[in-house]
C-alpha positions as CSV (number, residue, x, y, z in Angstrom):
1,L,96.8,151.2,91.7
2,W,99.3,152.1,89.2
3,Q,96.6,151.9,86.5
4,R,94.2,154.6,88.7
5,L,96.8,157.0,89.2
6,S,97.9,156.8,85.2
7,Q,93.9,157.6,84.4
8,H,93.7,160.0,86.9
9,Q,96.9,161.9,86.4
10,G,97.9,161.1,82.8
11,T,101.0,159.0,81.7
12,L,102.9,159.2,84.8
13,R,106.7,158.9,83.6
14,G,109.7,157.4,85.7
15,G,107.1,157.5,89.1
16,F,107.1,154.4,90.9
17,V,104.3,153.1,93.0
18,G,105.0,149.7,95.3
19,T,106.2,148.5,98.8
20,F,109.6,149.6,100.0
21,H,111.4,146.4,99.5
22,R,109.8,146.3,95.6
23,F,111.5,149.6,95.3
24,A,114.7,148.8,97.2
25,L,114.8,145.2,94.8
26,Q,114.5,147.2,91.6
27,L,117.6,149.5,92.8
28,L,119.8,146.8,93.5
29,R,119.0,144.8,90.4
30,N,119.9,147.5,88.6
31,H,122.6,148.6,90.3
32,S,124.2,145.0,91.6
33,A,127.7,146.3,90.6
34,E,127.8,148.9,93.1
35,A,125.8,147.6,95.8
36,G,128.7,144.5,95.8
37,L,125.9,142.0,94.6
38,P,126.3,139.0,92.2
39,P,124.4,140.5,88.9
40,R,121.5,137.8,89.2
41,F,121.9,137.5,92.9
42,A,118.8,135.2,94.2
43,I,116.1,136.0,96.9
44,A,115.9,133.3,99.9
45,D,112.4,132.9,101.1
46,E,111.1,132.3,104.3
47,D,112.1,128.1,103.7
48,E,115.3,128.9,102.4
49,Q,116.4,131.7,105.3
50,R,115.4,128.5,107.5
51,T,117.2,126.3,105.8
52,L,120.4,128.3,106.2
53,I,119.8,129.3,109.7
54,E,119.5,125.1,110.9
55,R,122.8,125.1,108.8
56,V,124.4,127.2,110.7
57,L,122.9,126.1,114.1
58,K,124.3,123.0,113.2
59,R,127.9,123.8,112.2
60,L,128.1,126.1,115.6
61,N,126.9,123.0,117.6
62,V,124.0,125.2,119.1
63,P,121.1,122.7,120.0
64,S,117.5,124.1,119.5
65,S,117.0,123.6,123.1
66,R,119.2,126.7,123.6
67,I,117.7,128.9,120.8
68,S,115.0,128.0,117.6
69,P,116.0,128.3,114.2
70,R,112.6,130.4,114.1
71,A,113.9,132.6,117.1
72,A,117.4,133.0,115.6
73,R,115.6,134.2,112.2
74,S,113.3,136.9,114.0
75,R,116.5,138.1,116.5
76,I,118.6,138.2,113.3
77,S,115.4,140.2,111.3
78,A,115.0,142.6,114.7
79,A,119.1,143.6,114.2
80,K,118.9,144.5,110.3
81,N,115.3,146.5,111.0
82,A,117.4,148.1,113.6
83,M,120.4,148.6,110.8
84,A,122.6,146.6,113.3
85,T,125.8,144.8,111.3
86,P,126.8,141.5,113.3
87,E,130.4,143.4,114.8
88,Q,127.9,146.7,116.0
89,L,125.8,143.5,117.6
90,A,128.3,141.7,119.2
91,A,130.2,145.3,120.4
92,R,127.1,145.9,122.5
93,A,126.4,142.6,123.4
94,R,125.4,141.9,126.9
95,G,126.1,138.2,128.1
96,G,126.2,135.1,126.1
97,D,122.8,134.8,124.4
98,E,123.5,138.4,122.7
99,R,127.1,137.4,121.8
100,L,125.5,133.8,120.3
101,I,123.0,135.8,117.9
102,A,125.7,138.4,116.6
103,E,127.7,135.0,116.2
104,L,124.8,133.1,114.3
105,Y,124.1,136.8,112.4
106,E,127.7,136.7,111.0
107,A,127.4,133.1,110.3
108,Y,124.0,133.9,108.3
109,Q,125.0,136.6,106.3
110,G,128.1,134.1,105.6
111,E,125.4,131.6,103.7
112,L,123.8,134.0,101.9
113,R,126.9,135.0,100.4
114,T,128.0,131.7,99.6
115,A,124.3,131.0,98.0
116,A,124.6,134.7,96.3
117,A,121.3,135.4,97.9
118,V,119.6,138.3,99.8
119,D,116.9,138.2,102.3
120,F,113.9,140.3,102.3
121,D,115.6,142.3,105.1
122,D,119.0,142.7,103.2
123,M,116.8,144.5,100.4
124,L,116.2,147.5,102.6
125,L,119.9,147.4,104.3
126,G,121.3,147.5,100.1
127,A,119.9,149.9,99.0
128,V,120.5,152.3,102.2
129,G,124.2,151.6,101.6
130,L,123.9,152.0,98.0
131,L,122.2,155.3,98.0
132,E,124.7,156.6,101.2
133,R,128.0,155.3,99.1
134,E,126.9,156.6,95.4
135,K,125.9,160.3,95.6
136,G,125.8,160.4,91.9
137,L,123.0,158.0,92.2
138,R,121.8,159.5,94.8
139,K,121.1,162.7,93.6
140,G,119.6,161.1,90.2
141,L,117.1,159.2,92.0
142,A,116.5,162.4,93.7
143,S,115.8,164.4,90.7
144,R,113.5,161.6,89.3
145,F,111.4,161.6,92.1
146,R,110.3,165.1,92.5
147,W,107.4,164.4,95.0
148,I,107.2,161.5,97.2
149,L,104.1,159.9,99.2
150,V,104.8,157.0,102.0
151,D,101.4,155.7,103.5
152,E,101.7,154.1,106.5
153,Y,104.2,155.3,108.1
154,Q,103.9,155.1,111.0
155,D,104.8,151.4,110.4
156,T,108.1,152.2,109.0
157,N,111.3,150.8,110.4
158,L,114.5,152.5,110.6
159,A,116.0,151.3,107.4
160,Q,112.8,152.5,105.9
161,A,112.8,155.8,107.5
162,Q,116.5,156.6,106.1
163,L,116.1,155.7,102.8
164,V,112.9,158.2,102.3
165,W,115.5,160.7,104.1
166,L,118.2,160.0,101.5
167,L,115.9,160.0,98.4
168,G,114.6,163.7,99.4
169,G,117.2,164.8,102.0
170,K,116.4,167.4,104.5
171,Q,113.4,169.7,102.6
172,P,111.9,167.3,99.8
173,N,109.0,167.4,98.4
174,L,107.5,164.5,100.8
175,T,104.0,163.3,102.3
176,A,103.9,160.5,104.9
177,V,100.5,159.6,105.7
178,G,100.2,158.2,108.9
179,D,98.7,157.8,112.4
180,E,100.9,157.1,115.6
181,D,97.8,155.3,117.4
182,Q,97.7,152.4,115.0
183,S,101.0,151.2,115.2
184,I,100.8,147.7,115.6
185,Y,104.1,146.4,114.1
186,R,106.7,147.1,116.6
187,W,107.1,143.3,116.7
188,R,108.2,143.7,113.2
189,G,110.9,146.5,113.4
190,A,108.7,149.1,112.9
191,E,110.0,152.5,114.8
192,I,106.9,154.8,116.1
193,E,109.7,157.6,116.3
194,N,109.8,157.6,112.7
195,I,106.4,159.9,112.8
196,L,106.7,161.4,116.4
197,N,109.8,162.9,115.2
198,F,108.9,163.8,111.7
199,E,108.7,167.5,112.6
200,A,112.3,167.5,114.0
201,T,113.6,165.2,110.8
202,Y,112.2,167.6,108.3
203,P,112.4,171.2,109.8
204,G,109.5,173.0,108.1
205,S,107.1,170.4,107.7
206,R,103.1,171.1,108.1
207,V,100.7,168.5,110.4
208,V,97.2,168.2,108.8
209,T,95.0,166.3,110.9
210,L,92.0,164.1,109.1
211,G,89.9,164.5,112.2
212,R,86.7,162.8,109.7
213,N,86.4,159.5,110.1
214,Y,84.1,157.2,107.8
215,R,84.1,153.5,109.6
216,S,82.7,154.0,113.0
217,A,80.0,155.4,115.3
218,E,80.8,158.0,117.4
219,P,80.2,156.0,120.9
220,I,82.8,153.9,119.2
221,L,85.7,156.7,118.7
222,Q,84.5,158.4,121.8
223,A,85.7,154.9,123.8
224,A,88.5,154.3,121.3
225,A,89.7,158.0,122.0
226,A,89.2,157.5,126.1
227,V,91.5,154.7,126.3
228,I,94.5,155.8,124.2
229,A,94.5,159.2,125.7
230,N,96.6,157.6,128.1
231,N,99.0,157.5,125.9
232,P,101.7,159.8,126.4
233,R,103.8,159.4,123.0
234,R,101.1,160.5,120.9
235,R,99.5,163.8,119.5
236,P,96.3,164.5,120.7
237,K,93.7,164.2,118.0
238,K,89.8,164.9,118.2
239,L,87.7,162.6,115.7
240,S,84.2,162.8,114.8
241,S,82.5,160.4,112.8
242,E,80.7,160.7,109.6
243,V,78.4,157.7,110.5
244,G,76.8,159.7,113.2
245,R,75.3,158.6,116.3
246,G,75.1,155.3,117.1
247,A,74.4,152.2,119.9
248,P,76.8,152.6,123.5
249,V,79.8,150.3,123.6
250,A,78.9,147.5,124.9
251,V,81.4,145.5,127.5
252,Y,81.1,141.8,128.1
253,L,83.2,140.2,130.8
254,A,84.0,136.5,130.2
């Protein structure tokens, strides 16, 4: 993509094309001291995360029959995606299970610090915290990235949306491409409110509906629209097919 953009636009001096995690990692690598990280901090992959979680469960005498390492890691990740600290999670815990997750979260973060490592969720949280604290750095990045384009905006989580806001503020040159009807990553922390509340977050923004579909025939669009129209939390939109007419949608009951 970078090569294609460079050919189309000429040399993209100071630009960046990549995922949120890649951007956050680059930011933390360049400003590790300000972020409170060792200069050569490591990235804990999934196997290393599981090992640390298993170590925490063993140290706290939590049997796997109560919560599995995979479930514990998933719950901690969900808390991070919601930008909740262990202390915040403990403060609003209701019942023993939620208090346990908060305790595991805090212990897991301690293991990461001991290993001089961050996990994938920490990249985003660390980048957000860094930009919130370092106003000079934030101002420098805002002048560097004069235009911002975010694709698949309906799949962003709270930390990613906050990172975009910090880079641009309330009046950025921001283009967000997304469709709330295609939001499928809630299980991974995506917040559909990011796109539904876009105009409130960025007053004066303009919505451009791209209603031409280049993939599906008209009967498929009509069937899909009839189903999803029952969802009240969406912007109404009418799609038309570039493919044109096609065979009626067949329903098989098995």
